[in-house]
TISE-655395 format. One record per atom (N, C-alpha, C): x, y, z; residue in one letter. Coordinates in Angstrom, 1 decimal, decimal comma. Layout:
N
{drenvex {X Y Z} 'A'}
...
//
This chain:
137
{drenvex {218,9 -94,3 -6,8} 'M'}
{drenvex {218,7 -95,5 -7,6} 'M'}
{drenvex {220,0 -96,2 -7,9} 'M'}
{drenvex {221,1 -95,5 -7,8} 'S'}
{drenvex {222,4 -96,1 -8,2} 'S'}
{drenvex {222,7 -97,3 -7,4} 'S'}
{drenvex {223,4 -98,2 -8,1} 'K'}
{drenvex {223,9 -99,5 -7,4} 'K'}
{drenvex {222,8 -100,3 -6,8} 'K'}
{drenvex {221,7 -100,4 -7,5} 'F'}
{drenvex {220,6 -101,2 -7,0} 'F'}
{drenvex {220,1 -102,3 -8,0} 'F'}
{drenvex {220,2 -102,0 -9,3} 'F'}
{drenvex {219,7 -102,8 -10,3} 'F'}
{drenvex {220,9 -103,5 -11,1} 'F'}
{drenvex {220,6 -104,7 -11,6} 'V'}
{drenvex {221,6 -105,5 -12,3} 'V'}
{drenvex {221,7 -105,0 -13,7} 'V'}
{drenvex {222,8 -105,3 -14,4} 'S'}
{drenvex {222,9 -104,9 -15,8} 'S'}
{drenvex {221,9 -105,7 -16,7} 'S'}
{drenvex {221,7 -105,2 -17,9} 'D'}
{drenvex {220,8 -105,9 -18,8} 'D'}
{drenvex {221,2 -107,3 -19,1} 'D'}
{drenvex {222,5 -107,6 -19,2} 'E'}
{drenvex {223,0 -108,9 -19,4} 'E'}
{drenvex {222,6 -109,9 -18,3} 'E'}
{drenvex {222,8 -109,5 -17,0} 'V'}
{drenvex {222,5 -110,3 -15,9} 'V'}
{drenvex {220,9 -110,5 -15,8} 'V'}
{drenvex {220,2 -109,4 -16,1} 'Y'}
{drenvex {218,7 -109,4 -16,1} 'Y'}
{drenvex {218,3 -110,5 -17,1} 'Y'}
{drenvex {218,8 -110,4 -18,3} 'N'}
{drenvex {218,4 -111,3 -19,4} 'N'}
{drenvex {218,7 -112,7 -19,1} 'N'}
{drenvex {219,9 -113,0 -18,5} 'D'}
{drenvex {220,3 -114,3 -18,0} 'D'}
{drenvex {219,3 -114,8 -17,0} 'D'}
{drenvex {219,0 -114,0 -16,0} 'R'}
{drenvex {218,0 -114,4 -15,0} 'R'}
{drenvex {216,6 -114,8 -15,6} 'R'}
{drenvex {216,2 -113,9 -16,5} 'M'}
{drenvex {214,8 -114,1 -17,0} 'M'}
{drenvex {214,8 -115,3 -17,9} 'M'}
{drenvex {215,9 -115,7 -18,6} 'S'}
{drenvex {215,9 -116,9 -19,4} 'S'}
{drenvex {215,8 -118,1 -18,6} 'S'}
{drenvex {216,5 -118,1 -17,4} 'I'}
{drenvex {216,4 -119,2 -16,5} 'I'}
{drenvex {215,0 -119,3 -15,9} 'I'}
{drenvex {214,4 -118,2 -15,6} 'C'}
{drenvex {213,0 -118,2 -15,0} 'C'}
{drenvex {212,0 -118,8 -16,1} 'C'}
{drenvex {212,1 -118,3 -17,3} 'K'}
{drenvex {211,2 -118,7 -18,3} 'K'}
{drenvex {211,3 -120,2 -18,6} 'K'}
{drenvex {212,4 -120,8 -18,3} 'E'}
{drenvex {212,6 -122,3 -18,5} 'E'}
{drenvex {212,2 -123,1 -17,3} 'E'}
{drenvex {212,0 -122,4 -16,2} 'C'}
{drenvex {211,7 -123,1 -14,9} 'C'}
{drenvex {210,3 -123,6 -14,8} 'C'}
{drenvex {210,1 -124,8 -14,2} 'V'}
{drenvex {208,8 -125,4 -14,0} 'V'}
{drenvex {207,9 -124,5 -13,1} 'V'}
{drenvex {208,5 -123,7 -12,3} 'Y'}
{drenvex {207,8 -122,9 -11,3} 'Y'}
{drenvex {207,3 -121,5 -11,9} 'Y'}
{drenvex {207,7 -121,2 -13,1} 'Y'}
{drenvex {207,4 -119,9 -13,8} 'Y'}
{drenvex {206,0 -120,0 -14,3} 'Y'}
{drenvex {205,1 -119,1 -13,8} 'F'}
{drenvex {203,7 -119,0 -14,3} 'F'}
{drenvex {203,6 -118,0 -15,4} 'F'}
{drenvex {203,6 -118,4 -16,6} 'K'}
{drenvex {203,7 -117,6 -17,8} 'K'}
{drenvex {202,5 -116,5 -17,9} 'K'}
{drenvex {201,3 -116,8 -17,5} 'P'}
{drenvex {200,2 -115,8 -17,6} 'P'}
{drenvex {200,5 -114,5 -16,9} 'P'}
{drenvex {201,1 -114,6 -15,7} 'T'}
{drenvex {201,4 -113,4 -14,9} 'T'}
{drenvex {202,9 -113,1 -14,8} 'T'}
{drenvex {203,7 -114,0 -15,3} 'G'}
{drenvex {205,2 -113,8 -15,2} 'G'}
{drenvex {205,7 -113,9 -13,8} 'G'}
{drenvex {205,0 -114,6 -13,0} 'S'}
{drenvex {205,4 -114,8 -11,6} 'S'}
{drenvex {205,9 -116,2 -11,3} 'S'}
{drenvex {206,6 -116,3 -10,1} 'C'}
{drenvex {207,1 -117,5 -9,7} 'C'}
{drenvex {206,1 -118,2 -8,7} 'C'}
{drenvex {205,9 -119,5 -8,9} 'K'}
{drenvex {204,9 -120,2 -8,1} 'K'}
{drenvex {205,5 -120,5 -6,7} 'K'}
{drenvex {206,8 -120,4 -6,5} 'V'}
{drenvex {207,4 -120,6 -5,2} 'V'}
{drenvex {207,3 -119,4 -4,3} 'V'}
{drenvex {207,9 -118,2 -4,8} 'C'}
{drenvex {208,0 -117,0 -4,0} 'C'}
{drenvex {206,8 -116,1 -4,3} 'C'}
{drenvex {206,1 -116,3 -5,4} 'M'}
{drenvex {204,9 -115,5 -5,8} 'M'}
{drenvex {205,3 -114,1 -6,3} 'M'}
{drenvex {206,6 -113,8 -6,6} 'C'}
{drenvex {207,1 -112,5 -7,0} 'C'}
{drenvex {206,9 -112,4 -8,5} 'C'}
{drenvex {206,8 -111,2 -9,0} 'F'}
{drenvex {206,8 -110,9 -10,4} 'F'}
{drenvex {208,2 -110,9 -10,9} 'F'}
{drenvex {208,6 -111,8 -11,7} 'M'}
{drenvex {210,0 -112,0 -12,0} 'M'}
{drenvex {210,6 -111,0 -12,9} 'M'}
{drenvex {209,8 -110,2 -13,7} 'K'}
{drenvex {210,4 -109,1 -14,5} 'K'}
{drenvex {210,9 -108,1 -13,5} 'K'}
{drenvex {210,4 -108,0 -12,4} 'I'}
{drenvex {210,8 -107,0 -11,4} 'I'}
{drenvex {211,9 -107,6 -10,5} 'I'}
{drenvex {211,7 -108,7 -9,9} 'K'}
{drenvex {212,6 -109,4 -9,0} 'K'}
{drenvex {214,0 -109,6 -9,7} 'K'}
{drenvex {213,9 -110,1 -10,9} 'S'}
{drenvex {215,2 -110,5 -11,6} 'S'}
{drenvex {216,1 -109,2 -11,9} 'S'}
{drenvex {215,5 -108,1 -11,9} 'R'}
{drenvex {216,2 -106,8 -12,1} 'R'}
{drenvex {216,9 -106,3 -10,9} 'R'}
{drenvex {216,5 -106,7 -9,7} 'I'}
{drenvex {217,1 -106,2 -8,5} 'I'}
{drenvex {218,3 -107,0 -8,0} 'I'}
{drenvex {219,4 -106,3 -7,8} 'A'}
{drenvex {220,7 -107,0 -7,6} 'A'}
{drenvex {220,7 -107,9 -6,3} 'A'}
{drenvex {220,0 -107,5 -5,3} 'V'}
{drenvex {220,1 -108,2 -4,0} 'V'}
{drenvex {219,1 -109,4 -3,9} 'V'}
{drenvex {218,3 -109,6 -5,0} 'M'}
{drenvex {217,4 -110,7 -5,0} 'M'}
{drenvex {218,0 -111,9 -5,6} 'M'}
{drenvex {217,4 -113,1 -5,1} 'G'}
{drenvex {217,9 -114,4 -5,6} 'G'}
{drenvex {216,7 -115,3 -5,9} 'G'}
{drenvex {216,9 -116,3 -6,6} 'C'}
{drenvex {215,9 -117,3 -6,9} 'C'}
{drenvex {215,6 -118,2 -5,7} 'C'}
{drenvex {214,4 -118,4 -5,3} 'P'}
{drenvex {214,1 -119,2 -4,2} 'P'}
{drenvex {214,6 -120,7 -4,3} 'P'}
{drenvex {214,7 -121,1 -5,6} 'Q'}
{drenvex {215,2 -122,5 -5,9} 'Q'}
{drenvex {216,7 -122,5 -6,1} 'Q'}
{drenvex {217,4 -121,4 -6,0} 'K'}
{drenvex {218,8 -121,2 -6,1} 'K'}
{drenvex {219,3 -121,4 -7,5} 'K'}
{drenvex {218,4 -121,2 -8,5} 'Y'}
{drenvex {218,9 -121,2 -9,9} 'Y'}
{drenvex {219,7 -120,0 -10,3} 'Y'}
{drenvex {219,5 -118,9 -9,6} 'W'}
{drenvex {220,4 -117,7 -9,8} 'W'}
{drenvex {220,4 -117,0 -8,4} 'W'}
{drenvex {221,6 -116,4 -8,2} 'Q'}
{drenvex {221,9 -115,9 -6,8} 'Q'}
{drenvex {221,9 -114,3 -6,9} 'Q'}
{drenvex {221,8 -113,7 -5,7} 'P'}
{drenvex {222,0 -112,3 -5,6} 'P'}
{drenvex {223,4 -111,9 -6,1} 'P'}
{drenvex {223,5 -110,7 -6,6} 'T'}
{drenvex {224,8 -110,3 -7,1} 'T'}
{drenvex {225,2 -108,9 -6,6} 'T'}
{drenvex {226,4 -108,6 -6,6} 'K'}
{drenvex {226,9 -107,3 -6,2} 'K'}
{drenvex {227,2 -106,5 -7,5} 'K'}
{drenvex {227,1 -107,2 -8,6} 'E'}
{drenvex {227,3 -106,5 -9,9} 'E'}
{drenvex {226,1 -105,7 -10,3} 'E'}
{drenvex {226,2 -104,4 -10,2} 'V'}
{drenvex {225,1 -103,5 -10,4} 'V'}
{drenvex {225,4 -102,4 -11,4} 'V'}
{drenvex {224,4 -101,7 -11,8} 'V'}
{drenvex {224,6 -100,6 -12,8} 'V'}
{drenvex {224,0 -99,4 -12,2} 'V'}
{drenvex {224,8 -98,3 -12,2} 'A'}
{drenvex {224,3 -97,0 -11,7} 'A'}
{drenvex {223,4 -96,5 -12,8} 'A'}
{drenvex {222,2 -96,1 -12,5} 'Q'}
{drenvex {221,3 -95,6 -13,4} 'Q'}
{drenvex {220,7 -94,3 -13,0} 'Q'}
{drenvex {220,4 -93,5 -14,0} 'D'}
{drenvex {219,7 -92,2 -13,8} 'D'}
{drenvex {218,2 -92,4 -13,8} 'D'}
{drenvex {217,7 -93,5 -14,4} 'D'}
{drenvex {216,3 -93,7 -14,6} 'D'}
{drenvex {216,0 -95,2 -14,2} 'D'}
{drenvex {214,7 -95,4 -14,1} 'L'}
{drenvex {214,2 -96,8 -13,7} 'L'}
{drenvex {214,4 -97,7 -14,9} 'L'}
{drenvex {214,6 -99,0 -14,7} 'P'}
{drenvex {214,6 -99,9 -15,8} 'P'}
{drenvex {213,3 -100,0 -16,5} 'P'}
{drenvex {213,3 -100,3 -17,8} 'N'}
{drenvex {212,1 -100,3 -18,6} 'N'}
{drenvex {211,0 -101,3 -18,0} 'N'}
{drenvex {211,5 -102,4 -17,4} 'E'}
{drenvex {210,5 -103,3 -16,8} 'E'}
{drenvex {209,7 -102,7 -15,7} 'E'}
{drenvex {210,3 -101,9 -14,9} 'L'}
{drenvex {209,6 -101,2 -13,8} 'L'}
{drenvex {208,7 -100,1 -14,3} 'L'}
{drenvex {209,2 -99,4 -15,3} 'I'}
{drenvex {208,3 -98,4 -15,9} 'I'}
{drenvex {207,1 -99,0 -16,6} 'I'}
{drenvex {207,3 -100,1 -17,3} 'E'}
{drenvex {206,1 -100,9 -17,9} 'E'}
{drenvex {205,2 -101,3 -16,8} 'E'}
{drenvex {205,7 -101,9 -15,7} 'A'}
{drenvex {204,9 -102,3 -14,6} 'A'}
{drenvex {204,0 -101,2 -14,0} 'A'}
{drenvex {204,7 -100,1 -13,8} 'I'}
{drenvex {204,0 -98,9 -13,3} 'I'}
{drenvex {202,8 -98,5 -14,2} 'I'}
{drenvex {203,1 -98,4 -15,5} 'L'}
{drenvex {202,1 -97,9 -16,4} 'L'}
{drenvex {201,0 -99,0 -16,6} 'L'}
{drenvex {201,4 -100,2 -16,5} 'E'}
{drenvex {200,4 -101,3 -16,6} 'E'}
{drenvex {199,4 -101,3 -15,4} 'E'}
{drenvex {199,9 -101,1 -14,2} 'I'}
{drenvex {199,1 -101,1 -13,0} 'I'}
{drenvex {198,3 -99,9 -12,8} 'I'}
{drenvex {198,8 -98,7 -13,3} 'F'}
{drenvex {198,1 -97,5 -13,0} 'F'}
{drenvex {196,6 -97,4 -13,3} 'F'}
{drenvex {196,2 -97,9 -14,5} 'P'}
{drenvex {194,7 -97,8 -14,7} 'P'}
{drenvex {193,9 -98,6 -13,7} 'P'}
{drenvex {194,5 -99,6 -13,0} 'L'}
{drenvex {193,8 -100,4 -12,0} 'L'}
{drenvex {193,8 -99,7 -10,7} 'L'}
{drenvex {194,5 -98,6 -10,5} 'I'}
{drenvex {194,5 -98,0 -9,2} 'I'}
{drenvex {194,2 -96,5 -9,3} 'I'}
{drenvex {194,0 -95,9 -10,5} 'K'}
{drenvex {193,9 -94,5 -10,7} 'K'}
{drenvex {192,8 -93,8 -10,0} 'K'}
{drenvex {191,8 -94,6 -9,6} 'N'}
{drenvex {190,7 -94,0 -8,8} 'N'}
{drenvex {191,0 -93,9 -7,3} 'N'}
{drenvex {192,2 -94,3 -6,9} 'G'}
{drenvex {192,6 -94,1 -5,5} 'G'}
{drenvex {192,5 -95,4 -4,7} 'G'}
{drenvex {192,0 -96,5 -5,3} 'R'}
{drenvex {191,9 -97,8 -4,7} 'R'}
{drenvex {192,3 -98,9 -5,6} 'R'}
{drenvex {192,9 -99,9 -5,1} 'A'}
{drenvex {193,3 -101,0 -6,0} 'A'}
{drenvex {192,1 -101,8 -6,4} 'A'}
{drenvex {192,1 -102,3 -7,6} 'K'}
{drenvex {190,9 -103,0 -8,1} 'K'}
{drenvex {190,6 -104,3 -7,3} 'K'}
{drenvex {191,7 -104,9 -6,8} 'N'}
{drenvex {191,5 -106,1 -6,0} 'N'}
{drenvex {192,8 -106,4 -5,2} 'N'}
{drenvex {192,9 -107,4 -4,4} 'Q'}
{drenvex {194,1 -107,7 -3,6} 'Q'}
{drenvex {195,3 -108,0 -4,4} 'Q'}
{drenvex {195,2 -108,6 -5,5} 'E'}
{drenvex {196,3 -108,9 -6,4} 'E'}
{drenvex {196,9 -107,6 -6,9} 'E'}
{drenvex {196,1 -106,7 -7,3} 'V'}
{drenvex {196,6 -105,4 -7,8} 'V'}
{drenvex {197,3 -104,6 -6,7} 'V'}
{drenvex {196,7 -104,6 -5,5} 'K'}
{drenvex {197,3 -104,0 -4,3} 'K'}
{drenvex {198,6 -104,6 -4,0} 'K'}
{drenvex {198,7 -105,9 -4,1} 'K'}
{drenvex {200,0 -106,6 -3,8} 'K'}
{drenvex {201,1 -106,1 -4,8} 'K'}
{drenvex {200,7 -106,1 -6,1} 'R'}
{drenvex {201,6 -105,8 -7,1} 'R'}
{drenvex {202,1 -104,3 -7,0} 'R'}
{drenvex {201,1 -103,4 -6,7} 'M'}
{drenvex {201,4 -102,0 -6,5} 'M'}
{drenvex {202,5 -101,8 -5,4} 'M'}
{drenvex {202,3 -102,6 -4,3} 'I'}
{drenvex {203,3 -102,5 -3,2} 'I'}
{drenvex {204,6 -103,0 -3,6} 'I'}
{drenvex {204,6 -104,2 -4,3} 'E'}
{drenvex {205,9 -104,7 -4,8} 'E'}
{drenvex {206,7 -103,8 -5,7} 'E'}
{drenvex {205,9 -103,1 -6,6} 'I'}
{drenvex {206,6 -102,2 -7,4} 'I'}
{drenvex {207,2 -101,0 -6,6} 'I'}
{drenvex {206,4 -100,5 -5,7} 'Y'}
{drenvex {206,8 -99,4 -4,8} 'Y'}
{drenvex {208,1 -99,8 -4,1} 'Y'}
{drenvex {208,1 -101,0 -3,5} 'N'}
{drenvex {209,2 -101,5 -2,8} 'N'}
{drenvex {210,5 -101,6 -3,7} 'N'}
{drenvex {210,3 -102,0 -4,9} 'S'}
{drenvex {211,4 -102,1 -5,8} 'S'}
{drenvex {212,0 -100,8 -6,2} 'S'}
{drenvex {211,1 -99,8 -6,4} 'V'}
{drenvex {211,5 -98,5 -6,8} 'V'}
{drenvex {212,2 -97,7 -5,7} 'V'}
{drenvex {211,6 -97,9 -4,5} 'H'}
{drenvex {212,1 -97,0 -3,3} 'H'}
{drenvex {212,9 -97,8 -2,3} 'H'}
{drenvex {213,2 -99,1 -2,6} 'K'}
{drenvex {214,1 -99,9 -1,7} 'K'}
{drenvex {213,4 -100,0 -0,3} 'K'}
{drenvex {212,1 -100,1 -0,2} 'T'}
{drenvex {211,4 -100,3 1,1} 'T'}
{drenvex {211,0 -101,7 1,2} 'T'}
{drenvex {210,4 -102,0 2,4} 'Q'}
{drenvex {209,9 -103,4 2,6} 'Q'}
{drenvex {208,5 -103,4 3,2} 'Q'}
{drenvex {207,6 -102,6 2,6} 'Y'}
{drenvex {206,2 -102,7 3,0} 'Y'}
{drenvex {205,7 -104,1 2,8} 'Y'}
{drenvex {204,9 -104,6 3,7} 'G'}
{drenvex {204,3 -105,9 3,6} 'G'}
{drenvex {203,2 -105,8 2,5} 'G'}
{drenvex {203,1 -106,8 1,7} 'T'}
{drenvex {202,1 -106,7 0,6} 'T'}
{drenvex {200,7 -106,9 1,1} 'T'}
{drenvex {200,5 -107,2 2,3} 'G'}
{drenvex {199,2 -107,4 2,9} 'G'}
{drenvex {198,8 -106,2 3,7} 'G'}
{drenvex {199,6 -105,1 3,7} 'T'}
{drenvex {199,3 -104,0 4,6} 'T'}
{drenvex {197,9 -103,4 4,3} 'T'}
{drenvex {197,3 -103,0 5,4} 'N'}
{drenvex {196,0 -102,2 5,2} 'N'}
{drenvex {196,1 -100,8 5,9} 'N'}
{drenvex {197,3 -100,4 6,2} 'C'}
{drenvex {197,6 -99,1 6,8} 'C'}
{drenvex {197,3 -98,0 5,8} 'C'}
{drenvex {196,3 -97,2 6,1} 'G'}
{drenvex {195,8 -96,2 5,2} 'G'}
{drenvex {196,9 -95,2 4,8} 'G'}
{drenvex {197,8 -94,8 5,8} 'S'}
{drenvex {198,8 -93,9 5,6} 'S'}
{drenvex {199,9 -94,5 4,6} 'S'}
{drenvex {200,2 -95,7 4,9} 'C'}
{drenvex {201,2 -96,4 4,0} 'C'}
{drenvex {200,7 -96,5 2,6} 'C'}
{drenvex {199,4 -97,0 2,4} 'L'}
{drenvex {198,9 -97,1 1,1} 'L'}
{drenvex {198,7 -95,8 0,4} 'L'}
{drenvex {198,4 -94,7 1,1} 'A'}
{drenvex {198,3 -93,4 0,5} 'A'}
{drenvex {199,7 -92,9 0,0} 'A'}
{drenvex {200,8 -93,2 0,7} 'T'}
{drenvex {202,1 -92,9 0,3} 'T'}
{drenvex {202,5 -93,6 -1,0} 'T'}
{drenvex {202,1 -94,9 -1,0} 'I'}
{drenvex {202,4 -95,8 -2,1} 'I'}
{drenvex {201,6 -95,3 -3,3} 'I'}
{drenvex {200,4 -95,0 -3,1} 'Y'}
{drenvex {199,5 -94,6 -4,2} 'Y'}
{drenvex {200,0 -93,2 -4,8} 'Y'}
{drenvex {200,4 -92,3 -3,9} 'K'}
{drenvex {200,9 -91,0 -4,4} 'K'}
{drenvex {202,1 -91,2 -5,2} 'K'}
{drenvex {203,0 -92,1 -4,8} 'S'}
{drenvex {204,2 -92,4 -5,6} 'S'}
{drenvex {203,9 -92,9 -6,9} 'S'}
{drenvex {202,9 -93,9 -7,0} 'M'}
{drenvex {202,5 -94,5 -8,2} 'M'}
{drenvex {202,0 -93,4 -9,2} 'M'}
{drenvex {201,2 -92,5 -8,7} 'V'}
{drenvex {200,6 -91,4 -9,5} 'V'}
{drenvex {201,8 -90,6 -10,1} 'V'}
{drenvex {202,7 -90,2 -9,2} 'N'}
{drenvex {203,8 -89,4 -9,7} 'N'}
{drenvex {204,7 -90,1 -10,7} 'N'}
{drenvex {204,9 -91,4 -10,5} 'L'}
{drenvex {205,8 -92,1 -11,4} 'L'}
{drenvex {205,0 -92,3 -12,8} 'L'}
{drenvex {203,7 -92,6 -12,7} 'A'}
{drenvex {202,9 -92,7 -13,9} 'A'}
{drenvex {202,9 -91,4 -14,7} 'A'}
{drenvex {202,8 -90,3 -14,0} 'I'}
{drenvex {202,8 -89,0 -14,7} 'I'}
{drenvex {204,2 -88,8 -15,3} 'I'}
{drenvex {205,2 -89,1 -14,6} 'K'}
{drenvex {206,6 -88,9 -15,1} 'K'}
{drenvex {206,9 -89,7 -16,4} 'K'}
{drenvex {206,4 -90,9 -16,4} 'Y'}
{drenvex {206,7 -91,8 -17,5} 'Y'}
{drenvex {205,7 -92,0 -18,6} 'Y'}
{drenvex {204,7 -91,2 -18,6} 'S'}
{drenvex {203,7 -91,2 -19,7} 'S'}
{drenvex {203,2 -89,8 -19,9} 'S'}
{drenvex {202,4 -89,6 -21,0} 'D'}
{drenvex {201,7 -88,4 -21,2} 'D'}
{drenvex {200,6 -88,2 -20,2} 'D'}
{drenvex {200,5 -87,1 -19,5} 'Y'}
{drenvex {199,5 -86,9 -18,5} 'Y'}
{drenvex {198,1 -87,0 -19,0} 'Y'}
{drenvex {197,9 -86,6 -20,3} 'E'}
{drenvex {196,5 -86,7 -20,9} 'E'}
{drenvex {196,0 -88,2 -21,0} 'E'}
{drenvex {197,0 -89,1 -21,1} 'E'}
{drenvex {196,6 -90,5 -21,2} 'E'}
{drenvex {196,1 -91,1 -19,9} 'E'}
{drenvex {196,5 -90,5 -18,8} 'L'}
{drenvex {196,1 -91,0 -17,5} 'L'}
{drenvex {194,7 -90,6 -17,2} 'L'}
//
């Protein structure tokens, strides 16, 4: 995980820019241009705004743990996938985006590969267990 995420200061700057942008869709926290969930994308150092309002950076923070935004995203999506299948295509896409952010992979959000989805699902289960009380799941 080290050297992958931006500092809290850079993250907060990026998010304030996003929240003021005409392309920011407040109900989901996503960008209408790139369709990414900005709480996740703005935390990743190598990502940039599709409208060039903020750029990728090499300023990163070595971390022992995931940023709170990713932990929240994992715990938020888990109830929608805990039966082994995503509730709908939007949930599947978000699950894959979260997995890609955590593991630095590039799975396509439209993949239907059973093996790939099983790997992603297993990781989501493990992360959800790690970051919450098992009984709550």
